[in-house]
C-alpha positions as CSV (number, residue, x, y, z in Angstrom):
1,X,89.0,89.7,109.1
2,X,89.9,93.0,110.6
3,X,91.2,91.4,113.8
4,X,93.3,88.9,111.9
5,X,94.8,91.8,109.8
6,X,95.6,93.7,113.0
7,X,97.6,90.7,114.2
8,X,99.5,90.6,110.9
9,X,100.3,94.3,111.2
10,X,101.5,93.9,114.8
11,X,103.6,90.9,113.9
12,X,105.3,92.9,111.2
13,X,105.9,95.9,113.4
14,X,103.7,98.2,111.2
15,X,102.6,101.5,112.8
16,X,99.0,102.0,112.2
17,X,95.8,103.6,113.5
18,X,92.2,102.7,113.3
19,X,89.7,105.6,113.1
20,X,87.0,103.8,115.1
21,X,83.9,106.0,115.6
22,X,85.5,108.8,113.5
23,X,85.5,106.5,110.4
24,X,82.6,107.3,108.1
25,X,81.2,105.4,105.2
26,X,82.9,105.8,101.8
27,X,79.4,106.0,100.3
28,X,80.3,103.8,97.4
29,X,77.1,101.7,97.9
30,X,74.8,104.7,97.8
31,X,76.6,106.0,94.7
32,X,76.1,102.7,92.9
33,X,72.4,102.8,93.9
34,X,72.1,106.2,92.3
35,X,72.1,108.6,95.2
36,X,74.8,110.9,94.0
37,X,74.0,113.7,96.5
38,X,74.4,111.5,99.5
39,X,77.6,110.0,98.1
40,X,79.1,113.5,97.7
41,X,78.0,114.5,101.2
42,X,79.6,111.3,102.7
43,X,82.8,111.8,100.5
44,X,83.3,115.4,101.6
45,X,82.8,114.5,105.2
46,X,85.3,111.6,105.1
47,X,87.8,113.7,103.2
48,X,87.6,116.4,105.8
49,X,88.1,113.8,108.6
50,X,91.0,112.0,107.0
51,X,92.8,115.2,105.8
52,X,92.2,116.7,109.3
53,X,94.0,113.8,110.8
54,X,96.8,114.2,108.2
55,X,96.3,110.7,106.9
56,X,98.8,109.8,104.1
57,X,98.1,106.1,103.5
58,X,94.9,104.1,103.8
59,X,94.8,100.3,103.9
60,X,91.4,98.7,103.4
61,X,90.1,95.2,103.3
62,X,87.0,96.3,101.2
63,X,87.6,96.2,97.5
64,X,84.7,98.6,96.9
65,X,86.1,101.1,99.4
66,X,89.5,100.7,97.8
67,X,88.1,101.6,94.4
68,X,86.2,104.7,95.7
69,X,89.1,106.0,97.8
70,X,91.7,105.5,95.1
71,X,89.7,106.5,92.0
72,X,86.8,108.7,93.0
73,X,87.9,110.5,96.1
74,X,90.7,112.6,94.5
75,X,87.8,114.6,93.0
76,X,86.9,115.6,96.5
77,X,90.4,116.4,97.7
78,X,91.3,112.9,98.9
79,X,94.8,112.4,97.9
80,X,96.3,109.5,99.8
81,X,98.1,106.3,99.0
82,X,95.4,103.7,99.0
83,X,96.4,100.1,99.4
84,X,94.3,96.9,99.5
85,X,95.3,94.8,102.5
86,X,96.4,91.9,100.3
87,X,98.9,94.3,98.6
88,X,100.3,95.3,102.0
89,X,100.6,91.6,103.2
90,X,102.4,90.7,99.9
91,X,104.8,93.6,100.5
92,X,105.5,92.5,104.1
93,X,106.1,88.9,102.9
94,X,108.5,90.1,100.2
95,X,110.4,92.3,102.7
96,X,110.7,89.4,105.1
97,X,108.8,91.1,107.8
98,X,106.3,88.2,108.0
99,X,106.4,84.7,106.7
100,X,103.9,83.1,104.4
101,X,101.9,80.5,106.3
102,X,102.7,76.9,105.3
103,X,100.1,75.3,103.0
104,X,98.0,72.6,104.4
105,X,98.1,69.2,102.8
106,X,94.6,68.1,103.5
């Protein structure tokens, strides 16, 4: 999915960066499993990384990461625009930067 999404971003001329090895876990799974201490450690580390890179917008394909970054991370200093990839694709279609794929008739 990530590779296909990168193709969409490139086709639309969107400037983007991928953190790669610098990207840490959002920790949402460990929080849901009850390990609050580990979640807080992971959240603080990721906030430091993203803020250190002066990130202003995060686009994610993961709905759980979307929820954590948007709703839980502000408590740790994470104040970015958080967008789900489907929202960004919809915006790019509405702006005419990409076209919606034709529906198959099969």
